[in-house]
PDB file as gemmi writes it, atoms N, CA and C in Angstrom:
CRYST1    1.000    1.000    1.000  90.00  90.00  90.00 P 1                      
ATOM      1  N   MET A   1     -10.135 -36.781 -20.631  1.00  0.00           N  
ATOM      2  CA  MET A   1      -8.740 -36.674 -21.031  1.00  0.00           C  
ATOM      3  C   MET A   1      -8.677 -35.991 -22.393  1.00  0.00           C  
ATOM      4  N   PRO A   2      -7.833 -34.965 -22.552  1.00  0.00           N  
ATOM      5  CA  PRO A   2      -7.731 -34.285 -23.833  1.00  0.00           C  
ATOM      6  C   PRO A   2      -7.141 -35.182 -24.913  1.00  0.00           C  
ATOM      7  N   ALA A   3      -7.456 -34.847 -26.126  1.00  0.00           N  
ATOM      8  CA  ALA A   3      -6.960 -35.633 -27.261  1.00  0.00           C  
ATOM      9  C   ALA A   3      -5.449 -35.500 -27.386  1.00  0.00           C  
ATOM     10  N   GLN A   4      -4.820 -36.559 -27.884  1.00  0.00           N  
ATOM     11  CA  GLN A   4      -3.377 -36.562 -28.084  1.00  0.00           C  
ATOM     12  C   GLN A   4      -3.000 -35.512 -29.122  1.00  0.00           C  
ATOM     13  N   GLY A   5      -1.986 -34.721 -28.840  1.00  0.00           N  
ATOM     14  CA  GLY A   5      -1.523 -33.716 -29.784  1.00  0.00           C  
ATOM     15  C   GLY A   5      -2.283 -32.400 -29.672  1.00  0.00           C  
ATOM     16  N   ALA A   6      -3.115 -32.248 -28.642  1.00  0.00           N  
ATOM     17  CA  ALA A   6      -3.838 -30.986 -28.462  1.00  0.00           C  
ATOM     18  C   ALA A   6      -2.845 -29.878 -28.136  1.00  0.00           C  
ATOM     19  N   MET A   7      -3.212 -28.660 -28.491  1.00  0.00           N  
ATOM     20  CA  MET A   7      -2.312 -27.519 -28.305  1.00  0.00           C  
ATOM     21  C   MET A   7      -2.993 -26.460 -27.446  1.00  0.00           C  
ATOM     22  N   ILE A   8      -2.191 -25.801 -26.638  1.00  0.00           N  
ATOM     23  CA  ILE A   8      -2.639 -24.622 -25.893  1.00  0.00           C  
ATOM     24  C   ILE A   8      -1.944 -23.432 -26.544  1.00  0.00           C  
ATOM     25  N   VAL A   9      -2.719 -22.412 -26.893  1.00  0.00           N  
ATOM     26  CA  VAL A   9      -2.168 -21.215 -27.531  1.00  0.00           C  
ATOM     27  C   VAL A   9      -1.854 -20.184 -26.450  1.00  0.00           C  
ATOM     28  N   CYS A  10      -0.653 -19.643 -26.506  1.00  0.00           N  
ATOM     29  CA  CYS A  10      -0.215 -18.628 -25.547  1.00  0.00           C  
ATOM     30  C   CYS A  10      -1.028 -17.350 -25.753  1.00  0.00           C  
ATOM     31  N   THR A  11      -1.533 -16.774 -24.653  1.00  0.00           N  
ATOM     32  CA  THR A  11      -2.326 -15.545 -24.750  1.00  0.00           C  
ATOM     33  C   THR A  11      -1.459 -14.312 -24.959  1.00  0.00           C  
ATOM     34  N   LYS A  12      -0.146 -14.441 -24.779  1.00  0.00           N  
ATOM     35  CA  LYS A  12       0.747 -13.291 -24.939  1.00  0.00           C  
ATOM     36  C   LYS A  12       1.337 -13.209 -26.345  1.00  0.00           C  
ATOM     37  N   CYS A  13       1.874 -14.341 -26.853  1.00  0.00           N  
ATOM     38  CA  CYS A  13       2.565 -14.284 -28.144  1.00  0.00           C  
ATOM     39  C   CYS A  13       1.885 -15.101 -29.241  1.00  0.00           C  
ATOM     40  N   GLY A  14       0.900 -15.955 -28.900  1.00  0.00           N  
ATOM     41  CA  GLY A  14       0.183 -16.732 -29.900  1.00  0.00           C  
ATOM     42  C   GLY A  14       0.847 -18.041 -30.280  1.00  0.00           C  
ATOM     43  N   GLN A  15       1.936 -18.397 -29.623  1.00  0.00           N  
ATOM     44  CA  GLN A  15       2.663 -19.633 -29.917  1.00  0.00           C  
ATOM     45  C   GLN A  15       1.838 -20.840 -29.477  1.00  0.00           C  
ATOM     46  N   GLY A  16       1.788 -21.869 -30.293  1.00  0.00           N  
ATOM     47  CA  GLY A  16       1.138 -23.118 -29.928  1.00  0.00           C  
ATOM     48  C   GLY A  16       2.071 -23.943 -29.056  1.00  0.00           C  
ATOM     49  N   ASN A  17       1.550 -24.499 -27.965  1.00  0.00           N  
ATOM     50  CA  ASN A  17       2.347 -25.276 -27.020  1.00  0.00           C  
ATOM     51  C   ASN A  17       1.669 -26.615 -26.770  1.00  0.00           C  
ATOM     52  N   ASP A  18       2.448 -27.577 -26.287  1.00  0.00           N  
ATOM     53  CA  ASP A  18       1.886 -28.884 -25.936  1.00  0.00           C  
ATOM     54  C   ASP A  18       0.823 -28.706 -24.862  1.00  0.00           C  
ATOM     55  N   ASP A  19      -0.135 -29.611 -24.842  1.00  0.00           N  
ATOM     56  CA  ASP A  19      -1.250 -29.532 -23.913  1.00  0.00           C  
ATOM     57  C   ASP A  19      -0.786 -29.639 -22.456  1.00  0.00           C  
ATOM     58  N   ALA A  20       0.289 -30.338 -22.188  1.00  0.00           N  
ATOM     59  CA  ALA A  20       0.774 -30.522 -20.822  1.00  0.00           C  
ATOM     60  C   ALA A  20       1.709 -29.401 -20.369  1.00  0.00           C  
ATOM     61  N   ALA A  21       2.049 -28.462 -21.252  1.00  0.00           N  
ATOM     62  CA  ALA A  21       2.993 -27.399 -20.910  1.00  0.00           C  
ATOM     63  C   ALA A  21       2.355 -26.392 -19.963  1.00  0.00           C  
ATOM     64  N   ARG A  22       3.161 -25.872 -19.059  1.00  0.00           N  
ATOM     65  CA  ARG A  22       2.694 -24.832 -18.139  1.00  0.00           C  
ATOM     66  C   ARG A  22       3.172 -23.454 -18.582  1.00  0.00           C  
ATOM     67  N   TYR A  23       4.273 -23.399 -19.331  1.00  0.00           N  
ATOM     68  CA  TYR A  23       4.842 -22.126 -19.777  1.00  0.00           C  
ATOM     69  C   TYR A  23       5.061 -22.177 -21.282  1.00  0.00           C  
ATOM     70  N   CYS A  24       4.940 -21.026 -21.910  1.00  0.00           N  
ATOM     71  CA  CYS A  24       5.112 -20.927 -23.364  1.00  0.00           C  
ATOM     72  C   CYS A  24       6.560 -21.203 -23.747  1.00  0.00           C  
ATOM     73  N   ARG A  25       6.740 -21.916 -24.871  1.00  0.00           N  
ATOM     74  CA  ARG A  25       8.091 -22.217 -25.359  1.00  0.00           C  
ATOM     75  C   ARG A  25       8.789 -20.978 -25.871  1.00  0.00           C  
ATOM     76  N   ARG A  26       8.053 -20.022 -26.432  1.00  0.00           N  
ATOM     77  CA  ARG A  26       8.656 -18.838 -27.043  1.00  0.00           C  
ATOM     78  C   ARG A  26       8.925 -17.739 -26.020  1.00  0.00           C  
ATOM     79  N   CYS A  27       7.904 -17.354 -25.249  1.00  0.00           N  
ATOM     80  CA  CYS A  27       8.048 -16.163 -24.385  1.00  0.00           C  
ATOM     81  C   CYS A  27       8.088 -16.493 -22.895  1.00  0.00           C  
ATOM     82  N   THR A  28       7.956 -17.731 -22.527  1.00  0.00           N  
ATOM     83  CA  THR A  28       7.954 -18.237 -21.148  1.00  0.00           C  
ATOM     84  C   THR A  28       6.826 -17.657 -20.300  1.00  0.00           C  
ATOM     85  N   HIS A  29       5.778 -17.150 -20.930  1.00  0.00           N  
ATOM     86  CA  HIS A  29       4.594 -16.668 -20.221  1.00  0.00           C  
ATOM     87  C   HIS A  29       3.820 -17.867 -19.682  1.00  0.00           C  
ATOM     88  N   LYS A  30       3.248 -17.738 -18.469  1.00  0.00           N  
ATOM     89  CA  LYS A  30       2.486 -18.847 -17.903  1.00  0.00           C  
ATOM     90  C   LYS A  30       1.223 -19.054 -18.731  1.00  0.00           C  
ATOM     91  N   LEU A  31       1.007 -20.292 -19.147  1.00  0.00           N  
ATOM     92  CA  LEU A  31      -0.152 -20.611 -19.975  1.00  0.00           C  
ATOM     93  C   LEU A  31      -1.412 -20.688 -19.122  1.00  0.00           C  
ATOM     94  N   GLN A  32      -2.524 -20.207 -19.646  1.00  0.00           N  
ATOM     95  CA  GLN A  32      -3.796 -20.182 -18.928  1.00  0.00           C  
ATOM     96  C   GLN A  32      -4.538 -21.488 -19.178  1.00  0.00           C  
ATOM     97  N   SER A  33      -4.549 -22.360 -18.186  1.00  0.00           N  
ATOM     98  CA  SER A  33      -5.245 -23.630 -18.307  1.00  0.00           C  
ATOM     99  C   SER A  33      -5.796 -24.015 -16.948  1.00  0.00           C  
ATOM    100  N   GLU A  34      -7.018 -24.473 -16.901  1.00  0.00           N  
ATOM    101  CA  GLU A  34      -7.662 -24.877 -15.658  1.00  0.00           C  
ATOM    102  C   GLU A  34      -7.447 -26.356 -15.364  1.00  0.00           C  
ATOM    103  N   ARG A  35      -6.718 -27.072 -16.190  1.00  0.00           N  
ATOM    104  CA  ARG A  35      -6.592 -28.511 -16.027  1.00  0.00           C  
ATOM    105  C   ARG A  35      -5.581 -28.917 -14.958  1.00  0.00           C  
ATOM    106  N   PHE A  36      -4.713 -27.998 -14.525  1.00  0.00           N  
ATOM    107  CA  PHE A  36      -3.667 -28.358 -13.581  1.00  0.00           C  
ATOM    108  C   PHE A  36      -4.200 -28.334 -12.160  1.00  0.00           C  
ATOM    109  N   GLU A  37      -3.935 -29.399 -11.431  1.00  0.00           N  
ATOM    110  CA  GLU A  37      -4.310 -29.510 -10.029  1.00  0.00           C  
ATOM    111  C   GLU A  37      -3.088 -29.153  -9.185  1.00  0.00           C  
ATOM    112  N   PRO A  38      -3.286 -28.607  -7.983  1.00  0.00           N  
ATOM    113  CA  PRO A  38      -2.119 -28.350  -7.131  1.00  0.00           C  
ATOM    114  C   PRO A  38      -1.478 -29.664  -6.711  1.00  0.00           C  
ATOM    115  N   ALA A  39      -0.199 -29.628  -6.513  1.00  0.00           N  
ATOM    116  CA  ALA A  39       0.529 -30.839  -6.138  1.00  0.00           C  
ATOM    117  C   ALA A  39       0.046 -31.332  -4.786  1.00  0.00           C  
ATOM    118  N   ALA A  40      -0.134 -32.652  -4.663  1.00  0.00           N  
ATOM    119  CA  ALA A  40      -0.675 -33.246  -3.435  1.00  0.00           C  
ATOM    120  C   ALA A  40       0.338 -33.198  -2.298  1.00  0.00           C  
ATOM    121  N   ASP A  41       1.634 -33.134  -2.620  1.00  0.00           N  
ATOM    122  CA  ASP A  41       2.640 -33.178  -1.553  1.00  0.00           C  
ATOM    123  C   ASP A  41       2.933 -31.804  -0.953  1.00  0.00           C  
ATOM    124  N   LEU A  42       2.354 -30.737  -1.499  1.00  0.00           N  
ATOM    125  CA  LEU A  42       2.581 -29.412  -0.949  1.00  0.00           C  
ATOM    126  C   LEU A  42       1.560 -29.134   0.151  1.00  0.00           C  
ATOM    127  N   PRO A  43       1.988 -28.500   1.255  1.00  0.00           N  
ATOM    128  CA  PRO A  43       1.033 -28.213   2.333  1.00  0.00           C  
ATOM    129  C   PRO A  43       0.092 -27.081   1.919  1.00  0.00           C  
ATOM    130  N   ASP A  44      -1.125 -27.131   2.428  1.00  0.00           N  
ATOM    131  CA  ASP A  44      -2.102 -26.079   2.172  1.00  0.00           C  
ATOM    132  C   ASP A  44      -1.901 -24.996   3.217  1.00  0.00           C  
ATOM    133  N   ILE A  45      -1.433 -23.812   2.776  1.00  0.00           N  
ATOM    134  CA  ILE A  45      -1.185 -22.732   3.734  1.00  0.00           C  
ATOM    135  C   ILE A  45      -2.417 -21.865   3.928  1.00  0.00           C  
ATOM    136  N   GLY A  46      -3.405 -21.954   3.062  1.00  0.00           N  
ATOM    137  CA  GLY A  46      -4.668 -21.275   3.261  1.00  0.00           C  
ATOM    138  C   GLY A  46      -4.651 -19.774   3.044  1.00  0.00           C  
ATOM    139  N   GLY A  47      -3.616 -19.210   2.535  1.00  0.00           N  
ATOM    140  CA  GLY A  47      -3.572 -17.773   2.300  1.00  0.00           C  
ATOM    141  C   GLY A  47      -3.201 -16.999   3.549  1.00  0.00           C  
ATOM    142  N   LEU A  48      -3.302 -15.692   3.470  1.00  0.00           N  
ATOM    143  CA  LEU A  48      -2.953 -14.842   4.595  1.00  0.00           C  
ATOM    144  C   LEU A  48      -4.099 -14.778   5.597  1.00  0.00           C  
ATOM    145  N   PRO A  49      -3.777 -14.660   6.878  1.00  0.00           N  
ATOM    146  CA  PRO A  49      -4.842 -14.530   7.864  1.00  0.00           C  
ATOM    147  C   PRO A  49      -5.480 -13.139   7.760  1.00  0.00           C  
ATOM    148  N   PRO A  50      -6.715 -12.987   8.196  1.00  0.00           N  
ATOM    149  CA  PRO A  50      -7.344 -11.674   8.139  1.00  0.00           C  
ATOM    150  C   PRO A  50      -6.633 -10.712   9.091  1.00  0.00           C  
ATOM    151  N   PRO A  51      -6.639  -9.416   8.778  1.00  0.00           N  
ATOM    152  CA  PRO A  51      -5.940  -8.463   9.643  1.00  0.00           C  
ATOM    153  C   PRO A  51      -6.623  -8.347  11.003  1.00  0.00           C  
ATOM    154  N   ASP A  52      -5.832  -8.097  12.016  1.00  0.00           N  
ATOM    155  CA  ASP A  52      -6.336  -7.932  13.364  1.00  0.00           C  
ATOM    156  C   ASP A  52      -6.980  -6.551  13.496  1.00  0.00           C  
ATOM    157  N   PRO A  53      -8.263  -6.455  13.895  1.00  0.00           N  
ATOM    158  CA  PRO A  53      -8.921  -5.144  14.002  1.00  0.00           C  
ATOM    159  C   PRO A  53      -8.228  -4.209  14.987  1.00  0.00           C  
ATOM    160  N   GLU A  54      -7.658  -4.757  16.064  1.00  0.00           N  
ATOM    161  CA  GLU A  54      -6.959  -3.908  17.031  1.00  0.00           C  
ATOM    162  C   GLU A  54      -5.707  -3.292  16.407  1.00  0.00           C  
ATOM    163  N   MET A  55      -5.004  -4.068  15.575  1.00  0.00           N  
ATOM    164  CA  MET A  55      -3.825  -3.548  14.915  1.00  0.00           C  
ATOM    165  C   MET A  55      -4.200  -2.424  13.946  1.00  0.00           C  
ATOM    166  N   LEU A  56      -5.288  -2.624  13.197  1.00  0.00           N  
ATOM    167  CA  LEU A  56      -5.728  -1.589  12.268  1.00  0.00           C  
ATOM    168  C   LEU A  56      -6.161  -0.335  13.007  1.00  0.00           C  
ATOM    169  N   ARG A  57      -6.821  -0.497  14.147  1.00  0.00           N  
ATOM    170  CA  ARG A  57      -7.245   0.660  14.928  1.00  0.00           C  
ATOM    171  C   ARG A  57      -6.026   1.442  15.410  1.00  0.00           C  
ATOM    172  N   GLY A  58      -4.978   0.735  15.825  1.00  0.00           N  
ATOM    173  CA  GLY A  58      -3.747   1.393  16.263  1.00  0.00           C  
ATOM    174  C   GLY A  58      -3.099   2.175  15.137  1.00  0.00           C  
ATOM    175  N   HIS A  59      -3.080   1.621  13.934  1.00  0.00           N  
ATOM    176  CA  HIS A  59      -2.509   2.328  12.790  1.00  0.00           C  
ATOM    177  C   HIS A  59      -3.338   3.548  12.444  1.00  0.00           C  
ATOM    178  N   ARG A  60      -4.660   3.415  12.510  1.00  0.00           N  
ATOM    179  CA  ARG A  60      -5.546   4.531  12.201  1.00  0.00           C  
ATOM    180  C   ARG A  60      -5.303   5.685  13.178  1.00  0.00           C  
ATOM    181  N   GLU A  61      -5.163   5.373  14.463  1.00  0.00           N  
ATOM    182  CA  GLU A  61      -4.891   6.409  15.460  1.00  0.00           C  
ATOM    183  C   GLU A  61      -3.543   7.068  15.217  1.00  0.00           C  
ATOM    184  N   LEU A  62      -2.552   6.279  14.840  1.00  0.00           N  
ATOM    185  CA  LEU A  62      -1.229   6.834  14.560  1.00  0.00           C  
ATOM    186  C   LEU A  62      -1.279   7.799  13.379  1.00  0.00           C  
ATOM    187  N   VAL A  63      -1.996   7.433  12.333  1.00  0.00           N  
ATOM    188  CA  VAL A  63      -2.117   8.302  11.159  1.00  0.00           C  
ATOM    189  C   VAL A  63      -2.856   9.585  11.524  1.00  0.00           C  
ATOM    190  N   GLN A  64      -3.919   9.477  12.333  1.00  0.00           N  
ATOM    191  CA  GLN A  64      -4.669  10.662  12.732  1.00  0.00           C  
ATOM    192  C   GLN A  64      -3.820  11.588  13.593  1.00  0.00           C  
ATOM    193  N   LYS A  65      -3.059  11.027  14.530  1.00  0.00           N  
ATOM    194  CA  LYS A  65      -2.198  11.855  15.368  1.00  0.00           C  
ATOM    195  C   LYS A  65      -1.094  12.507  14.543  1.00  0.00           C  
ATOM    196  N   SER A  66      -0.535  11.777  13.601  1.00  0.00           N  
ATOM    197  CA  SER A  66       0.515  12.346  12.748  1.00  0.00           C  
ATOM    198  C   SER A  66      -0.039  13.487  11.907  1.00  0.00           C  
ATOM    199  N   ALA A  67      -1.229  13.304  11.363  1.00  0.00           N  
ATOM    200  CA  ALA A  67      -1.841  14.356  10.552  1.00  0.00           C  
ATOM    201  C   ALA A  67      -2.121  15.594  11.398  1.00  0.00           C  
ATOM    202  N   GLU A  68      -2.586  15.401  12.615  1.00  0.00           N  
ATOM    203  CA  GLU A  68      -2.853  16.541  13.488  1.00  0.00           C  
ATOM    204  C   GLU A  68      -1.559  17.249  13.870  1.00  0.00           C  
ATOM    205  N   ALA A  69      -0.507  16.487  14.157  1.00  0.00           N  
ATOM    206  CA  ALA A  69       0.779  17.095  14.501  1.00  0.00           C  
ATOM    207  C   ALA A  69       1.329  17.902  13.327  1.00  0.00           C  
ATOM    208  N   TRP A  70       1.227  17.364  12.119  1.00  0.00           N  
ATOM    209  CA  TRP A  70       1.690  18.094  10.943  1.00  0.00           C  
ATOM    210  C   TRP A  70       0.855  19.348  10.708  1.00  0.00           C  
ATOM    211  N   THR A  71      -0.429  19.293  11.007  1.00  0.00           N  
ATOM    212  CA  THR A  71      -1.275  20.475  10.858  1.00  0.00           C  
ATOM    213  C   THR A  71      -0.812  21.591  11.783  1.00  0.00           C  
ATOM    214  N   TRP A  72      -0.524  21.263  13.046  1.00  0.00           N  
ATOM    215  CA  TRP A  72      -0.035  22.270  13.983  1.00  0.00           C  
ATOM    216  C   TRP A  72       1.335  22.792  13.550  1.00  0.00           C  
ATOM    217  N   ALA A  73       2.204  21.925  13.066  1.00  0.00           N  
ATOM    218  CA  ALA A  73       3.537  22.361  12.627  1.00  0.00           C  
ATOM    219  C   ALA A  73       3.450  23.290  11.421  1.00  0.00           C  
ATOM    220  N   VAL A  74       2.575  22.968  10.483  1.00  0.00           N  
ATOM    221  CA  VAL A  74       2.411  23.823   9.297  1.00  0.00           C  
ATOM    222  C   VAL A  74       1.822  25.170   9.696  1.00  0.00           C  
ATOM    223  N   LEU A  75       0.877  25.166  10.622  1.00  0.00           N  
ATOM    224  CA  LEU A  75       0.297  26.416  11.106  1.00  0.00           C  
ATOM    225  C   LEU A  75       1.366  27.290  11.758  1.00  0.00           C  
ATOM    226  N   ALA A  76       2.199  26.695  12.580  1.00  0.00           N  
ATOM    227  CA  ALA A  76       3.267  27.453  13.235  1.00  0.00           C  
ATOM    228  C   ALA A  76       4.266  27.992  12.218  1.00  0.00           C  
ATOM    229  N   ALA A  77       4.668  27.152  11.249  1.00  0.00           N  
ATOM    230  CA  ALA A  77       5.625  27.595  10.231  1.00  0.00           C  
ATOM    231  C   ALA A  77       5.026  28.679   9.341  1.00  0.00           C  
ATOM    232  N   ALA A  78       3.756  28.532   8.972  1.00  0.00           N  
ATOM    233  CA  ALA A  78       3.114  29.539   8.130  1.00  0.00           C  
ATOM    234  C   ALA A  78       3.000  30.869   8.863  1.00  0.00           C  
ATOM    235  N   SER A  79       2.668  30.827  10.142  1.00  0.00           N  
ATOM    236  CA  SER A  79       2.578  32.088  10.888  1.00  0.00           C  
ATOM    237  C   SER A  79       3.945  32.750  11.000  1.00  0.00           C  
ATOM    238  N   ALA A  80       5.010  31.958  11.169  1.00  0.00           N  
ATOM    239  CA  ALA A  80       6.357  32.532  11.232  1.00  0.00           C  
ATOM    240  C   ALA A  80       6.744  33.156   9.898  1.00  0.00           C  
ATOM    241  N   LEU A  81       6.433  32.467   8.796  1.00  0.00           N  
ATOM    242  CA  LEU A  81       6.775  33.012   7.473  1.00  0.00           C  
ATOM    243  C   LEU A  81       5.964  34.259   7.149  1.00  0.00           C  
ATOM    244  N   ILE A  82       4.678  34.241   7.427  1.00  0.00           N  
ATOM    245  CA  ILE A  82       3.831  35.413   7.157  1.00  0.00           C  
ATOM    246  C   ILE A  82       4.247  36.573   8.049  1.00  0.00           C  
ATOM    247  N   GLY A  83       4.540  36.270   9.308  1.00  0.00           N  
ATOM    248  CA  GLY A  83       4.996  37.320  10.215  1.00  0.00           C  
ATOM    249  C   GLY A  83       6.300  37.949   9.757  1.00  0.00           C  
ATOM    250  N   ALA A  84       7.219  37.141   9.254  1.00  0.00           N  
ATOM    251  CA  ALA A  84       8.494  37.679   8.769  1.00  0.00           C  
ATOM    252  C   ALA A  84       8.309  38.466   7.483  1.00  0.00           C  
ATOM    253  N   ALA A  85       7.444  37.975   6.596  1.00  0.00           N  
ATOM    254  CA  ALA A  85       7.254  38.652   5.308  1.00  0.00           C  
ATOM    255  C   ALA A  85       6.536  39.988   5.474  1.00  0.00           C  
ATOM    256  N   TRP A  86       5.564  40.056   6.345  1.00  0.00           N  
ATOM    257  CA  TRP A  86       4.771  41.285   6.506  1.00  0.00           C  
ATOM    258  C   TRP A  86       5.192  42.100   7.733  1.00  0.00           C  
ATOM    259  N   GLU A  87       6.285  41.676   8.352  1.00  0.00           N  
ATOM    260  CA  GLU A  87       6.814  42.329   9.543  1.00  0.00           C  
ATOM    261  C   GLU A  87       5.774  42.425  10.653  1.00  0.00           C  
ATOM    262  N   LEU A  88       5.010  41.362  10.802  1.00  0.00           N  
ATOM    263  CA  LEU A  88       4.042  41.242  11.891  1.00  0.00           C  
ATOM    264  C   LEU A  88       4.636  40.308  12.938  1.00  0.00           C  
ATOM    265  N   TRP A  89       5.548  40.831  13.734  1.00  0.00           N  
ATOM    266  CA  TRP A  89       6.291  39.974  14.645  1.00  0.00           C  
ATOM    267  C   TRP A  89       5.419  39.427  15.761  1.00  0.00           C  
ATOM    268  N   TRP A  90       4.301  40.026  16.028  1.00  0.00           N  
ATOM    269  CA  TRP A  90       3.418  39.525  17.067  1.00  0.00           C  
ATOM    270  C   TRP A  90       2.739  38.216  16.652  1.00  0.00           C  
ATOM    271  N   LEU A  91       2.570  38.010  15.310  1.00  0.00           N  
ATOM    272  CA  LEU A  91       1.855  36.816  14.834  1.00  0.00           C  
ATOM    273  C   LEU A  91       2.569  35.519  15.215  1.00  0.00           C  
ATOM    274  N   PRO A  92       3.843  35.324  14.835  1.00  0.00           N  
ATOM    275  CA  PRO A  92       4.488  34.059  15.245  1.00  0.00           C  
ATOM    276  C   PRO A  92       4.713  33.985  16.748  1.00  0.00           C  
ATOM    277  N   VAL A  93       4.912  35.154  17.406  1.00  0.00           N  
ATOM    278  CA  VAL A  93       5.119  35.148  18.853  1.00  0.00           C  
ATOM    279  C   VAL A  93       3.868  34.636  19.556  1.00  0.00           C  
ATOM    280  N   ALA A  94       2.696  34.910  18.974  1.00  0.00           N  
ATOM    281  CA  ALA A  94       1.445  34.440  19.578  1.00  0.00           C  
ATOM    282  C   ALA A  94       1.073  33.031  19.121  1.00  0.00           C  
ATOM    283  N   VAL A  95       1.240  32.733  17.833  1.00  0.00           N  
ATOM    284  CA  VAL A  95       0.736  31.476  17.278  1.00  0.00           C  
ATOM    285  C   VAL A  95       1.640  30.287  17.593  1.00  0.00           C  
ATOM    286  N   VAL A  96       2.941  30.442  17.502  1.00  0.00           N  
ATOM    287  CA  VAL A  96       3.858  29.311  17.698  1.00  0.00           C  
ATOM    288  C   VAL A  96       3.726  28.728  19.112  1.00  0.00           C  
ATOM    289  N   PRO A  97       3.733  29.547  20.178  1.00  0.00           N  
ATOM    290  CA  PRO A  97       3.541  28.939  21.506  1.00  0.00           C  
ATOM    291  C   PRO A  97       2.158  28.316  21.682  1.00  0.00           C  
ATOM    292  N   LEU A  98       1.139  28.929  21.093  1.00  0.00           N  
ATOM    293  CA  LEU A  98      -0.197  28.341  21.189  1.00  0.00           C  
ATOM    294  C   LEU A  98      -0.272  27.001  20.459  1.00  0.00           C  
ATOM    295  N   ALA A  99       0.353  26.898  19.300  1.00  0.00           N  
ATOM    296  CA  ALA A  99       0.375  25.635  18.562  1.00  0.00           C  
ATOM    297  C   ALA A  99       1.144  24.574  19.343  1.00  0.00           C  
ATOM    298  N   GLY A 100       2.262  24.958  19.939  1.00  0.00           N  
ATOM    299  CA  GLY A 100       3.032  24.026  20.756  1.00  0.00           C  
ATOM    300  C   GLY A 100       2.263  23.579  21.983  1.00  0.00           C  
ATOM    301  N   LEU A 101       1.560  24.510  22.620  1.00  0.00           N  
ATOM    302  CA  LEU A 101       0.758  24.167  23.782  1.00  0.00           C  
ATOM    303  C   LEU A 101      -0.386  23.219  23.408  1.00  0.00           C  
ATOM    304  N   ALA A 102      -1.040  23.499  22.292  1.00  0.00           N  
ATOM    305  CA  ALA A 102      -2.129  22.630  21.843  1.00  0.00           C  
ATOM    306  C   ALA A 102      -1.610  21.229  21.510  1.00  0.00           C  
ATOM    307  N   ALA A 103      -0.462  21.149  20.847  1.00  0.00           N  
ATOM    308  CA  ALA A 103       0.114  19.843  20.512  1.00  0.00           C  
ATOM    309  C   ALA A 103       0.526  19.087  21.777  1.00  0.00           C  
ATOM    310  N   TRP A 104       1.096  19.804  22.743  1.00  0.00           N  
ATOM    311  CA  TRP A 104       1.506  19.158  24.009  1.00  0.00           C  
ATOM    312  C   TRP A 104       0.285  18.658  24.767  1.00  0.00           C  
ATOM    313  N   GLN A 105      -0.792  19.485  24.812  1.00  0.00           N  
ATOM    314  CA  GLN A 105      -2.003  19.092  25.514  1.00  0.00           C  
ATOM    315  C   GLN A 105      -2.654  17.873  24.866  1.00  0.00           C  
ATOM    316  N   ARG A 106      -2.607  17.767  23.550  1.00  0.00           N  
ATOM    317  CA  ARG A 106      -3.185  16.630  22.830  1.00  0.00           C  
ATOM    318  C   ARG A 106      -2.258  15.419  22.847  1.00  0.00           C  
ATOM    319  N   ARG A 107      -1.087  15.551  23.447  1.00  0.00           N  
ATOM    320  CA  ARG A 107      -0.073  14.481  23.521  1.00  0.00           C  
ATOM    321  C   ARG A 107       0.400  14.039  22.148  1.00  0.00           C  
ATOM    322  N   LEU A 108       0.662  15.037  21.309  1.00  0.00           N  
ATOM    323  CA  LEU A 108       1.179  14.739  19.975  1.00  0.00           C  
ATOM    324  C   LEU A 108       2.662  14.765  20.069  1.00  0.00           C  
TER     325      LEU A 108                                                      
END                                                                             
C-alpha cells in the first residue's frame, strides 16, 4: 500500500496529483499508473477477434482486379490522348477496343 499523501506527477504538465487520481487536476491528462485494476463488474470482451483469412483474400482479389481495371482504363485514355495530340487516329482505334476486350475477357 502506498504511503499516505503520495503524489503522482502528470507526464504532460508536471502537476502533482493525489495517488488515487486517474486524471490530472490541471490538464485532465490520464495519469500513468500501474496500480489500477480493471473493475470486477465489467465483462471481459477479450479484444477484437482475429481477421478471417477468407475475408482478407477476398479484399486482396478486389484490390488486384481494381488495379488491373484502372491500368487498362489508363492505357485506353492515354492512347486516345496521344492519338489526338499527334493525329495518329489509328492508335486509339486499335488500342481502346483491345483494352476493352482484354478487360472483358479477364472479367473486370
